[in-house]
C-alpha positions as CSV (number, residue, x, y, z in Angstrom):
1,A,99.3,105.8,121.3
2,A,96.2,107.4,120.2
3,G,94.9,110.0,122.5
4,K,97.8,109.8,124.8
5,W,98.8,113.6,124.6
6,D,98.9,114.0,128.5
7,D,100.9,110.8,129.0
8,A,103.4,111.9,126.3
9,R,103.7,115.4,128.0
10,K,104.3,113.7,131.4
11,V,107.0,111.5,130.1
12,K,108.8,114.3,128.4
13,M,108.7,116.4,131.4
14,L,110.2,113.5,133.4
15,M,112.9,112.9,130.8
16,Q,113.8,116.6,130.8
17,G,113.9,116.6,134.6
18,R,116.2,113.8,134.8
19,G,118.6,115.1,132.0
20,V,117.5,112.3,129.6
21,K,118.2,113.4,126.0
22,N,115.6,112.3,123.3
23,M,117.4,110.6,120.4
24,E,115.9,110.5,117.1
25,G,114.3,107.3,116.2
26,R,116.7,105.3,113.9
27,S,116.0,102.3,111.9
28,S,118.7,100.1,110.4
29,I,118.8,97.5,107.6
30,A,121.7,95.2,106.5
31,V,122.0,95.0,102.6
32,K,124.9,92.8,101.2
33,G,126.9,93.1,104.2
34,R,126.4,96.9,104.8
35,I,124.4,98.6,107.5
36,H,122.3,101.5,106.3
37,E,120.8,103.7,109.0
38,F,117.7,106.1,108.5
39,V,115.9,108.8,110.4
40,I,112.5,110.3,109.3
41,G,112.9,112.4,106.3
42,D,116.6,111.1,105.8
43,T,118.0,112.5,102.5
44,S,121.6,111.6,103.1
45,H,121.6,108.1,101.7
46,P,123.4,107.7,98.2
47,H,120.2,105.9,96.8
48,K,117.7,108.4,98.2
49,E,116.1,109.2,94.8
50,E,115.2,105.4,94.3
51,I,114.3,104.8,97.9
52,Y,111.8,107.7,97.9
53,A,110.5,106.9,94.6
54,E,109.7,103.4,95.6
55,L,108.1,104.5,98.8
56,Q,105.9,106.9,97.0
57,R,105.0,104.2,94.7
58,L,104.1,101.9,97.6
59,N,102.3,104.7,99.5
60,R,100.2,105.4,96.4
61,L,99.3,101.7,96.0
62,V,98.1,101.2,99.7
63,E,96.0,104.5,99.5
64,E,94.5,103.4,96.2
65,A,93.5,100.2,98.0
66,G,91.8,102.2,100.9
67,Y,94.4,102.7,103.4
68,V,93.9,105.7,105.5
69,P,96.7,106.7,108.0
70,D,95.7,106.9,111.5
71,T,97.1,110.2,112.5
72,R,95.8,110.0,116.2
73,A,98.9,107.9,116.9
74,V,101.3,110.6,115.9
75,L,102.3,112.2,119.3
76,C,103.3,115.6,118.0
77,N,101.5,119.0,117.7
78,A,101.6,119.4,114.1
79,K,99.2,119.9,111.4
80,E,97.3,117.0,109.8
81,V,99.2,116.9,106.5
82,N,102.4,116.9,108.5
83,K,101.3,114.0,110.5
84,K,100.6,112.1,107.5
85,R,104.0,112.8,106.1
86,V,105.5,111.5,109.5
87,L,103.7,108.2,109.0
88,R,104.6,108.0,105.2
89,Y,108.2,108.6,105.7
90,H,108.8,106.9,108.9
91,S,112.4,105.7,109.4
92,E,111.2,102.0,109.3
93,K,109.5,102.5,106.0
94,L,112.7,104.2,104.6
95,A,114.7,101.2,105.7
């Protein structure tokens, strides 16, 4: 996805022209027979404090080990710090 700004814009324009609505990305996980759904930055889950605390702990560990997020893959026009947040708290990571 890195460096694909023009392609992303073209697809978005095609979608708008055809009336296609962009749905937020959702990630789901089943735990003890219950389905839990998440979107980026989701704060509606009853265990959000524990979920975010664990995700922060894991993010800290991987960054201490040398991980550097590749923000070129984030196809939105945002500041670098916001792109890093998008990657750190993606719905798949929340799930």
